[in-house]
Backbone as CSV, one residue per row, in Angstrom:
resi,resn,N_x,N_y,N_z,CA_x,CA_y,CA_z,C_x,C_y,C_z
1,MET,-2.544,4.268,-6.879,-2.562,3.657,-5.577,-2.699,2.160,-5.739
2,GLN,-2.270,1.459,-4.707,-2.303,0.005,-4.746,-2.990,-0.544,-3.506
3,VAL,-3.629,-1.681,-3.679,-4.240,-2.399,-2.568,-3.372,-3.611,-2.295
4,THR,-2.956,-3.752,-1.048,-2.178,-4.918,-0.647,-2.922,-5.617,0.477
5,ALA,-2.631,-6.896,0.642,-3.229,-7.665,1.726,-2.103,-8.171,2.617
6,PHE,-2.380,-8.247,3.911,-1.355,-8.711,4.845,-2.004,-9.473,5.988
7,SER,-1.204,-10.287,6.628,-1.611,-10.972,7.851,-0.382,-11.050,8.754
8,THR,-0.605,-11.305,10.006,0.489,-11.402,10.965,0.416,-12.755,11.670
9,PRO,1.514,-13.209,12.225,1.473,-14.497,12.931,0.471,-14.508,14.098
10,SER,0.322,-13.382,14.762,-0.628,-13.345,15.885,-2.081,-13.276,15.429
11,CYS,-2.294,-12.868,14.181,-3.645,-12.770,13.627,-3.607,-13.275,12.188
12,PRO,-3.837,-14.567,11.954,-3.652,-15.140,10.627,-4.689,-14.737,9.572
13,GLU,-5.748,-14.046,9.972,-6.721,-13.591,8.979,-6.097,-12.449,8.171
14,TRP,-6.642,-12.220,6.985,-6.122,-11.209,6.070,-6.831,-9.875,6.253
15,ARG,-6.095,-8.784,6.083,-6.646,-7.434,6.058,-6.061,-6.722,4.849
16,TRP,-6.721,-5.659,4.400,-6.200,-4.912,3.253,-5.645,-3.574,3.705
17,ARG,-4.789,-3.037,2.840,-4.157,-1.741,3.100,-4.044,-1.020,1.757
18,ILE,-4.465,0.247,1.712,-4.329,1.072,0.502,-3.099,1.945,0.686
19,VAL,-2.187,1.864,-0.272,-0.897,2.541,-0.195,-0.699,3.376,-1.449
20,ASN,-0.193,4.611,-1.293,0.086,5.421,-2.471,1.467,5.072,-3.014
21,TYR,1.849,5.679,-4.131,3.100,5.317,-4.789,4.329,5.823,-4.040
22,ALA,4.160,6.660,-3.044,5.279,7.086,-2.201,5.464,6.126,-1.036
23,GLY,4.585,5.129,-0.909,4.696,4.146,0.144,3.955,4.500,1.406
24,GLU,3.155,5.550,1.383,2.404,5.971,2.560,1.084,5.216,2.642
25,VAL,0.732,4.777,3.836,-0.538,4.081,4.044,-1.654,5.112,4.057
26,ILE,-2.634,4.928,3.175,-3.771,5.843,3.072,-4.919,5.362,3.952
27,GLU,-5.188,4.074,3.890,-6.271,3.505,4.699,-6.007,2.023,4.914
28,GLU,-6.511,1.522,6.040,-6.320,0.116,6.385,-7.638,-0.436,6.932
29,SER,-7.918,-1.687,6.602,-9.177,-2.283,7.053,-9.110,-2.700,8.519
30,HIS,-10.258,-2.669,9.142,-10.394,-3.210,10.490,-11.035,-4.594,10.417
31,ASP,-11.705,-4.855,9.291,-12.330,-6.167,9.087,-11.261,-7.192,8.754
32,ARG,-11.541,-8.443,9.071,-10.631,-9.540,8.758,-11.307,-10.463,7.752
33,PHE,-10.500,-11.051,6.863,-11.025,-11.877,5.782,-10.335,-13.243,5.803
34,PRO,-11.071,-14.294,5.425,-10.487,-15.642,5.481,-9.448,-15.907,4.384
35,THR,-9.548,-15.185,3.252,-8.603,-15.414,2.149,-7.996,-14.101,1.686
36,ILE,-6.849,-14.208,1.036,-6.183,-13.019,0.514,-7.011,-12.387,-0.603
37,SER,-7.644,-13.217,-1.412,-8.437,-12.674,-2.518,-9.652,-11.894,-2.016
38,ALA,-10.260,-12.346,-0.941,-11.403,-11.618,-0.367,-10.940,-10.269,0.184
39,ALA,-9.767,-10.229,0.807,-9.247,-8.974,1.346,-8.928,-7.985,0.226
40,VAL,-8.263,-8.443,-0.825,-7.915,-7.553,-1.938,-9.176,-7.060,-2.643
41,ALA,-10.159,-7.931,-2.811,-11.411,-7.516,-3.455,-12.117,-6.430,-2.646
42,SER,-12.145,-6.588,-1.341,-12.782,-5.583,-0.489,-11.999,-4.273,-0.509
43,GLY,-10.675,-4.356,-0.486,-9.846,-3.160,-0.549,-9.975,-2.431,-1.865
44,THR,-10.071,-3.181,-2.942,-10.259,-2.576,-4.265,-11.599,-1.869,-4.348
45,LYS,-12.617,-2.474,-3.784,-13.942,-1.853,-3.741,-13.887,-0.527,-2.979
46,ARG,-13.176,-0.516,-1.854,-13.042,0.712,-1.058,-12.241,1.767,-1.819
47,LEU,-11.201,1.369,-2.528,-10.403,2.318,-3.310,-11.250,2.988,-4.381
48,VAL,-12.117,2.233,-5.031,-13.013,2.805,-6.039,-13.989,3.776,-5.394
49,GLN,-14.493,3.435,-4.219,-15.415,4.325,-3.498,-14.736,5.635,-3.113
50,MET,-13.462,5.562,-2.748,-12.732,6.759,-2.325,-12.586,7.762,-3.467
51,ASN,-12.412,7.265,-4.688,-12.313,8.112,-5.886,-11.278,9.227,-5.701
52,VAL,-10.060,8.836,-5.352,-8.982,9.804,-5.166,-7.922,9.628,-6.248
53,VAL,-7.175,10.692,-6.479,-6.086,10.662,-7.443,-4.786,10.710,-6.664
54,ASP,-3.887,9.797,-6.978,-2.594,9.742,-6.300,-1.637,10.712,-6.971
55,ARG,-1.319,11.791,-6.289,-0.393,12.780,-6.818,0.981,12.675,-6.155
56,SER,1.192,11.630,-5.392,2.475,11.462,-4.714,3.550,11.066,-5.707
57,MET,4.774,11.315,-5.328,5.922,10.953,-6.151,6.607,9.754,-5.511
58,ALA,6.850,8.742,-6.319,7.542,7.560,-5.815,8.975,7.922,-5.455
59,GLN,9.434,7.397,-4.352,10.804,7.634,-3.925,11.744,6.787,-4.787
60,PRO,12.890,7.345,-5.176,13.817,6.539,-5.968,14.346,5.365,-5.138
61,THR,14.555,4.252,-5.790,15.038,3.065,-5.092,16.554,3.042,-5.032
62,TYR,17.187,4.061,-5.537,18.640,4.132,-5.528,19.074,5.503,-5.015
63,ARG,20.297,5.614,-4.628,20.848,6.897,-4.208,21.948,7.253,-5.187
64,THR,21.870,8.437,-5.747,22.890,8.845,-6.702,24.212,9.084,-5.998
65,THR,25.276,9.009,-6.753,26.605,9.265,-6.208,27.168,10.590,-6.715
66,SER,26.278,11.461,-7.216,26.754,12.731,-7.756,27.427,13.577,-6.679
67,HIS,27.017,13.437,-5.430,27.655,14.219,-4.368,29.103,13.801,-4.139
68,LEU,29.447,12.591,-4.529,30.832,12.122,-4.366,31.735,12.647,-5.471
69,ARG,31.176,12.969,-6.613,31.974,13.430,-7.756,32.339,14.897,-7.680
70,ARG,31.770,15.629,-6.755,32.032,17.067,-6.655,33.273,17.378,-5.839
71,ARG,33.885,16.428,-5.284,35.062,16.661,-4.410,36.309,16.946,-5.195
């Protein structure tokens, strides 16, 4: 799993988001942080507390063309 930090134009403070390798959001902070490093540090702390194993499968970033070769 990965911890990412984000902000929006309407809310310039940083928040963290925990995402699994399939791209699904597992948890998101409600707290706001003044810096990106503070948000990532808090998110990492929460990820350690959760103590979960990511068993998701990452989606391929490409699409095979094998279906086109069967014609």
